C-alpha positions as CSV (number, residue, x, y, z in Angstrom):
1,X,1.0,-10.3,22.0
2,X,2.5,-8.7,19.0
3,X,0.0,-7.0,16.8
4,X,0.9,-5.5,13.3
5,X,-1.9,-2.6,14.5
6,X,0.4,-1.7,17.3
7,X,3.8,-2.1,15.4
8,X,3.3,-0.8,12.3
9,X,-0.1,1.5,13.3
10,X,1.5,4.6,11.3
11,X,1.5,2.6,8.0
12,X,-2.1,1.2,8.7
13,X,-3.5,4.3,7.3
14,X,-6.4,3.2,5.1
15,X,-9.2,1.2,6.4
16,X,-11.5,-1.5,4.9
17,X,-15.2,-3.1,5.8
18,X,-15.7,-6.4,7.0
19,X,-19.2,-7.9,6.7
20,X,-19.5,-11.5,8.0
21,X,-21.0,-14.0,5.9
22,X,-24.3,-14.7,7.7
23,X,-26.3,-17.4,5.2
24,X,-27.3,-18.3,1.7
25,X,-30.7,-18.5,1.3
26,X,-30.8,-20.8,-1.5
27,X,-30.1,-17.7,-3.9
28,X,-27.0,-15.3,-3.0
29,X,-25.3,-15.1,0.2
30,X,-26.4,-12.5,2.8
31,X,-23.8,-10.6,5.1
32,X,-24.1,-8.9,8.7
33,X,-23.4,-5.2,9.6
34,X,-19.6,-4.4,8.6
35,X,-17.1,-3.5,11.0
36,X,-14.1,-1.0,9.9
37,X,-10.7,-1.9,10.5
38,X,-7.6,0.0,9.7
39,X,-5.1,-1.7,7.1
40,X,-2.2,-1.2,4.7
41,X,-3.1,-1.7,1.2
42,X,-0.6,-3.1,-1.6
43,X,-1.4,-3.6,-5.4
44,X,0.1,-6.2,-6.5
45,X,-0.9,-9.5,-8.9
46,X,-0.6,-12.8,-7.3
47,X,-1.8,-16.0,-8.4
48,X,-3.8,-17.9,-6.0
49,X,-4.5,-21.7,-5.6
50,X,-8.1,-21.0,-7.1
51,X,-6.9,-20.1,-10.1
52,X,-8.0,-16.6,-9.5
53,X,-5.6,-13.5,-9.5
54,X,-5.4,-11.2,-6.9
55,X,-4.5,-7.4,-7.0
56,X,-5.1,-6.0,-4.0
57,X,-3.7,-7.3,-0.8
58,X,-4.9,-6.0,2.6
59,X,-2.4,-6.2,5.6
60,X,-4.2,-6.0,9.2
61,X,-4.3,-6.9,12.6
62,X,-4.2,-10.7,13.3
63,X,-7.7,-9.7,15.6
64,X,-9.4,-9.4,12.7
65,X,-11.9,-12.2,12.3
66,X,-11.8,-12.8,9.1
67,X,-13.1,-15.9,7.0
68,X,-13.3,-16.9,3.4
69,X,-16.9,-16.7,3.4
70,X,-17.0,-13.1,4.7
71,X,-17.2,-9.8,2.3
72,X,-14.7,-7.0,2.1
73,X,-15.4,-3.3,1.2
74,X,-12.5,-1.1,0.1
75,X,-12.5,1.9,-1.5
76,X,-16.2,1.9,-1.9
77,X,-16.3,-1.6,-3.9
78,X,-17.1,-5.0,-2.4
79,X,-15.1,-8.1,-2.9
80,X,-15.1,-11.7,-2.1
81,X,-12.3,-12.8,0.0
82,X,-9.9,-15.1,-2.4
83,X,-7.1,-16.1,0.1
84,X,-6.5,-15.2,3.8
85,X,-2.7,-15.8,5.2
86,X,-2.2,-15.7,8.6
87,X,1.3,-14.7,9.9
88,X,2.3,-15.8,13.3
89,X,4.9,-14.4,15.5
90,X,7.9,-16.5,17.2
91,X,5.5,-17.9,20.1
92,X,2.6,-18.5,17.7
93,X,0.6,-16.0,18.3
94,X,-1.3,-14.9,15.1
95,X,0.1,-11.4,14.4
96,X,-1.3,-10.3,11.0
97,X,-3.3,-11.0,8.3
98,X,-2.9,-10.7,4.6
99,X,-6.6,-11.1,2.8
100,X,-6.3,-11.0,-0.8
101,X,-9.3,-9.7,-3.0
């Protein structure tokens, strides 16, 4: 299966930490232990459906198990995920993710 992490390995020269959402104990969300993934980062403004604006776009492997409830840490800062776009190849397999934070 094609994967951006293989096809564009030389471009995925940055990294981020994805911390999985665990629960919301009635107050604030708690997250599990984060996993580091390689990525390519692009800084660009994009208006999102939820009326937020994303400036940081993270391109990563389609195998990254990101969900909207997870948290991303990039360059020492933690961010909520604003939107996830799943890119698929010609066979319908998930090829890459774009995570907007």
